[in-house]
VOGU-3710 file (C-alpha; in Angstrom, 3 decimals, decimal comma):
1> xxxxxxxxxx> 108,267/103,485/89,737  110,305/104,327/86,103  114,117/104,537/86,669  114,314/107,388/84,567  111,917/109,176/86,183  113,242/108,822/89,621  116,565/109,887/88,256  114,931/113,028/86,459  113,186/113,989/89,976  116,339/113,628/91,928
11> xxxxxxxxxx> 117,954/115,780/89,226  114,840/118,489/89,492  114,685/118,598/93,011  118,103/117,471/94,272  119,112/114,779/96,741  118,110/113,479/99,214  114,670/113,319/98,200  111,311/111,584/99,279  109,005/110,524/96,004  105,422/109,257/96,772
21> xxxxxxxxxx> 103,284/107,407/94,082  99,114/108,428/94,657  98,301/105,551/92,349  99,459/102,727/94,593  98,085/104,426/97,663  94,708/104,450/96,094  95,174/100,501/94,879  96,084/99,414/98,362  92,717/101,410/100,079  90,893/99,758/96,960
31> xxxxxxxxxx> 92,088/96,362/97,998  91,350/96,478/101,551  88,188/97,649/100,576  87,502/94,596/98,397  88,737/92,089/100,592  85,941/93,300/103,086  83,435/94,058/100,549  80,743/91,257/102,055  80,686/93,356/105,278  77,959/96,188/104,880
41> xxxxxxxxxx> 79,544/98,823/107,199  83,376/98,991/106,516  85,418/102,196/107,560  89,335/102,316/106,696  91,376/105,406/108,893  94,482/105,927/107,548  97,148/106,156/110,407  98,345/109,606/109,899  101,637/109,203/111,818  102,962/106,534/109,226
51> xxxxxxxxxx> 103,070/109,768/106,662  101,616/113,040/107,561  102,090/115,400/104,776  98,759/117,047/104,405  99,019/116,484/100,738  98,888/112,855/101,577  95,914/113,124/103,828  94,003/115,129/101,322  94,559/112,082/98,788  93,315/109,608/101,478
61> xxxxxxxxxx> 90,206/112,325/102,205  89,673/112,010/98,184  89,421/108,445/98,568  86,806/108,606/101,298  89,296/107,288/103,826  88,693/108,385/107,587  91,650/109,218/109,718  93,648/107,541/112,939  95,170/109,888/114,564  97,300/110,109/117,974
71> xxxxxxxxxx> 98,382/113,717/118,724  96,225/116,878/118,796  98,460/118,278/115,972  97,540/115,371/113,891  93,893/115,771/114,052  94,358/119,311/113,177  96,242/118,562/110,374  93,425/116,026/109,530  90,877/118,998/109,497  92,933/120,929/107,657
81> xxxxxxxxxx> 93,140/118,399/104,785  89,044/118,294/104,622  88,409/115,316/107,002  85,010/115,797/108,651  85,165/115,756/112,359  83,125/112,504/112,291  85,510/110,843/110,131  88,814/111,033/112,332  89,506/108,832/115,744  91,930/109,663/118,291
91> xxxxxxxxxx> 94,038/107,038/119,733  96,629/108,972/122,017  98,721/107,068/124,540  99,839/108,779/127,932  98,529/112,501/126,852  97,013/114,558/129,422  93,304/114,480/130,507  93,581/118,437/128,935  94,716/117,376/125,279  92,075/114,573/125,249
101> xxxxxxxxxx> 89,382/117,340/126,396  90,824/119,783/123,837  90,654/117,415/120,875  86,807/116,310/122,339  85,811/120,074/121,907  87,066/119,315/117,975  84,329/116,841/117,817  86,332/113,799/116,450  86,068/110,504/118,175  87,745/109,833/121,191
111> xxxxxxxxxx> 89,343/106,241/122,083  90,922/105,907/125,492  93,617/103,597/126,312  93,748/103,458/130,395  91,569/103,109/133,237  92,465/105,998/135,191  91,761/108,798/132,331  88,794/106,793/131,234  87,005/107,609/134,585  88,313/111,245/135,080
121> xxxxxxxxxx> 86,849/111,712/131,332  83,950/109,768/132,087  83,312/111,902/135,247  83,737/115,495/133,464  82,378/114,529/130,124  79,762/111,557/130,218  78,019/112,883/127,260  81,166/112,281/124,628  80,983/109,140/122,990  83,962/107,088/123,969
131> xxxxxxxxxx> 85,967/104,171/122,547  87,741/101,950/124,575  91,345/100,415/123,479  91,798/96,927/124,371  94,926/95,016/125,211  94,334/91,647/123,997  97,667/89,999/125,392  98,335/88,592/121,517  101,362/89,310/119,966  100,433/89,312/116,254
141> xxxxxxxxxx> 103,747/90,495/115,017  107,388/89,089/114,889  109,276/92,238/116,178  108,914/92,917/119,913  109,571/96,691/119,351  106,583/96,904/116,930  104,260/94,410/118,507  101,895/96,295/121,136  99,265/94,029/121,776  101,471/91,664/124,312
151> xxxxxxxxxx> 101,357/91,578/128,005  103,855/93,974/128,965  102,996/96,561/126,467  102,056/99,924/127,311  99,257/100,259/125,240  95,318/99,473/125,947  93,717/98,614/128,971  94,052/94,904/129,481  91,456/92,593/128,857  91,663/91,008/132,534
161> xxxxxxxxxx> 90,564/94,715/133,412  87,173/94,704/131,927  85,453/94,517/135,261  86,946/97,520/136,015  85,874/99,234/133,227  82,478/98,286/133,494  82,295/99,771/136,923  83,869/103,112/135,830  81,272/103,247/132,773  78,421/102,058/135,194
171> xxxxxxxxxx> 79,477/104,871/138,040  79,963/107,836/135,369  77,211/106,692/132,990  79,189/107,272/130,379  78,826/106,340/126,581  80,775/103,838/125,120  80,393/103,468/121,655  83,341/101,285/120,730  85,684/98,757/121,051  89,602/98,759/119,970
181> xxxxxxxxxx> 92,614/96,724/119,447  96,060/96,686/118,242  98,435/94,246/118,225  101,374/95,819/116,317  102,876/95,803/112,993  104,454/93,196/110,552  101,325/90,570/111,099  102,618/87,357/109,572  100,217/84,588/111,154  96,329/85,508/110,125
191> xxxxxxxxxx> 95,228/82,701/112,499  97,171/84,920/115,401  95,253/87,950/114,530  91,908/85,963/114,277  92,425/84,717/117,690  92,937/88,269/118,957  89,701/89,447/117,002  87,698/86,618/119,119  88,805/88,058/122,436  87,967/91,626/120,936
201> xxxxxxxxxx> 84,441/90,025/120,185  84,066/88,894/123,674  85,155/92,045/125,078  82,499/94,067/122,778  79,403/92,088/124,306  79,698/93,515/127,661  78,809/96,796/126,137  75,521/96,943/125,104  75,169/99,924/122,458  78,707/99,898/120,824
211> xxxxxxxxxx> 78,449/101,385/117,307  81,762/99,853/115,865  84,727/97,263/116,715  88,141/98,808/115,207  90,421/95,653/114,612  93,675/98,054/114,479  96,029/96,966/111,253  99,454/96,037/111,455  99,262/94,504/108,255  102,620/93,486/106,864
221> xxxxxxxxxx> 103,809/94,376/103,042  107,103/92,892/101,393  110,271/94,471/101,563  111,959/91,970/99,099  111,659/89,486/96,641  110,083/86,396/98,129  108,947/87,916/101,771  105,971/87,084/103,411  103,395/89,707/103,765  99,864/89,704/105,242
231> xxxxxxxxxx> 97,318/87,884/103,066  94,608/90,480/103,221  92,301/88,524/101,103  92,344/85,336/103,284  91,999/87,649/106,238  88,880/89,427/104,687  87,410/86,047/103,868  87,801/84,731/107,413  87,184/87,670/109,474  84,186/88,920/107,348
241> xxxxxxxxxx> 82,395/86,121/108,108  82,829/85,896/111,316  81,917/89,689/111,819  78,931/89,228/110,102  77,810/86,651/112,395  78,517/88,260/115,531  76,566/91,465/114,214  73,690/89,022/114,031  74,319/87,925/117,521  74,837/91,137/118,874
251> xxxxxxxxxx> 71,750/92,772/117,051  73,086/95,121/115,272  74,870/95,992/112,172  78,053/97,361/113,539  80,820/99,005/111,380  83,972/97,421/110,909  87,380/99,439/111,153  90,970/99,220/110,425  93,829/101,687/110,523  96,337/100,588/108,669
261> xxxxxxxxxx> 99,127/102,890/107,880  102,076/101,053/106,620  99,896/99,019/104,457  98,606/101,490/102,578  101,870/103,827/101,990  105,220/102,340/102,415  105,143/100,624/98,869  104,295/103,913/97,351  107,102/105,425/98,675  111,113/106,146/97,759
271> xxxxxxxxxx> 113,550/107,570/98,929  116,718/108,801/96,851  120,372/109,594/97,925  123,327/110,472/95,865  126,701/108,636/96,639  129,304/110,859/98,426  132,298/108,718/98,560  133,338/105,244/98,265  135,725/103,948/100,823  137,632/100,672/100,814
281> xxxxxxxxxx> 138,731/99,583/104,138  140,574/96,110/105,043  137,256/94,455/104,903  134,458/96,523/103,260  133,634/98,540/100,860  131,453/101,205/101,698  129,177/103,624/99,799  128,513/106,832/101,642  125,138/108,670/100,838  124,328/112,322/101,401
291> xxxxxxxxxx> 121,622/111,115/104,054  121,965/109,596/107,341  119,581/107,982/110,178  118,465/111,782/110,538  116,471/111,112/107,134  115,711/107,393/107,524  116,161/105,531/110,987  114,240/102,486/110,351  117,346/100,155/110,098  119,206/101,572/112,981
301> xxxxxxxxxx> 115,998/101,891/115,157  114,051/99,080/114,286  116,738/96,496/112,132  114,317/97,201/108,981  115,337/96,020/105,623  114,975/98,656/102,503  115,874/97,419/99,207  118,645/99,597/97,496  119,236/99,955/93,957  121,489/101,856/92,073
311> xxxxxxxxxx> 119,382/103,883/89,879  122,669/105,582/87,740  124,568/102,236/86,664  121,619/99,453/86,486  123,917/97,371/84,199  126,931/97,722/86,147  128,664/94,529/88,128  127,299/93,596/91,175  129,551/94,076/94,015  129,031/94,094/97,630
321> xxxxxxxxxx> 128,860/97,408/99,768  127,750/98,659/103,003  125,775/101,461/102,584  126,297/104,096/105,274  125,308/107,630/106,105  126,795/111,276/107,116  125,636/111,198/110,550  128,512/111,462/113,195  126,936/107,708/114,788  126,810/104,138/113,637
331> xxxxxxxxxx> 123,954/104,874/110,432  124,171/101,757/108,647  121,554/101,393/106,064  122,307/97,701/104,626  125,511/95,801/105,371  127,168/93,929/102,341  124,486/94,341/99,807  124,853/92,799/96,290  124,478/96,177/94,418  125,147/96,868/90,503
341> xxxxxxxxxx> 128,837/98,981/90,946  128,331/101,996/93,044  130,464/105,355/91,803  130,660/108,786/93,342  127,790/110,945/92,762  125,407/107,719/91,648  122,074/108,120/92,644  120,719/105,234/94,706  116,796/104,392/95,484  115,567/102,904/98,683
351> xxxxxxxxxx> 112,263/101,147/98,439  109,404/100,712/100,749  110,139/104,646/101,947  106,500/105,670/102,294  105,749/104,588/106,099  107,461/105,952/109,223  110,488/106,949/107,028  109,991/111,363/106,804  107,820/111,196/109,215  110,596/109,938/111,757
361> xxxxxxxxxx> 113,046/112,607/110,534  114,857/114,762/112,368  117,604/117,540/112,338  120,324/115,648/114,120  123,623/117,132/113,526  122,075/119,993/112,452  121,408/118,479/109,055  118,260/119,721/106,861  115,309/117,663/106,441  115,007/116,521/102,963
371> xxxxxxxxxx> 112,166/117,634/100,558  109,170/115,797/99,318  107,649/115,303/95,765  104,169/113,573/95,548  103,250/111,775/91,949  99,631/112,324/91,439  97,692/111,736/88,153  101,280/111,623/86,350  102,450/115,009/87,463  105,146/115,609/90,231
381> xxxxxxxxxx> 104,246/118,093/93,044  106,822/119,656/95,455  104,798/119,123/98,645  107,643/119,864/100,907  110,560/122,271/100,433  113,619/121,222/101,598  115,137/122,925/104,541  117,563/125,465/104,849  119,669/127,277/108,059  116,689/129,811/108,286
391> xxxxxxxxxx> 114,684/126,511/109,504  117,081/125,341/111,606  117,386/128,697/113,495  113,582/129,626/113,328  112,996/128,845/116,592  116,069/129,424/118,354  116,760/132,681/120,493  120,332/134,035/120,542  120,333/135,547/123,815  124,231/135,887/124,765
//
């Protein structure tokens, strides 16, 4: 995005500030659709947890995307954004049977990932179609914190428990209409992902009347120059052929589904923060900004890299800085980064701030969550107001 535009937005809406570019969202969505254009039925369900602002959900609805949700609140946001219930899939983890039943009443696709809930739900509601989440025991991502298909993961029903699933289905007479997996984020090796898909194909053969196979997502996007990312076109080429062959073998045209989040919105987002102070110690030059891990926790939580540039002084002499926040914790965004000279009140820009950034923000240290702005068709829109002290106190009751 243009540097001057970002500076203008920081001046207009103040900082810290999240900015999202819908043109990039649309191009990423169209890219994945094109990669799988040789499959008759393809459905992309945007993972709402990545960035759940209702205006962003509306953008995906306009793109004819489906929606992947993990909570009843996300389901309700999707319905508010205009999604039809049939275009929403609900894939919770560790929730109560009651929440699943409440979601089922809304008419969305239910996806269950453990045997006990599957049996309970099947006994009470055998007429409601259910998708089953399988754990393929394949670690497709490079980071154990974000890879969820390995054997020790809490997600999904083990492939070794398929006979148990069959017994539950037979005893309850429930309707299984889909098979699902999600190996985790930052998939680097397409071959490893394809190996997991073979496990899913083998599992699907155990169920005679499914309508779709959901391969999850976790596609990696570049975070810096030369960074490795998932070759979605190569994956599309190989998986499309294999999927079409499987449909012929199965005797039915199934729908191929994915549920990308990061792939669709990460590169569309920018986080802007102003520099409060430059602090020189005996070994380090710190640039302290008007934000912290309460606004962008990924670097501290996952060790994630976000490129940081100085919008205010792009031609300044490059120096090494550690960018830190104002939270009373160690909240470091980057250590010894080579950045154009930073001065107090300069505006810094963090790239790849569209996915799992604002959606993981908090009020830690009683700090306000930032505003969000959307750039759509050349215009900027405030899509979330900056919080105030009244928001901090909104649900607190003073009793003493």
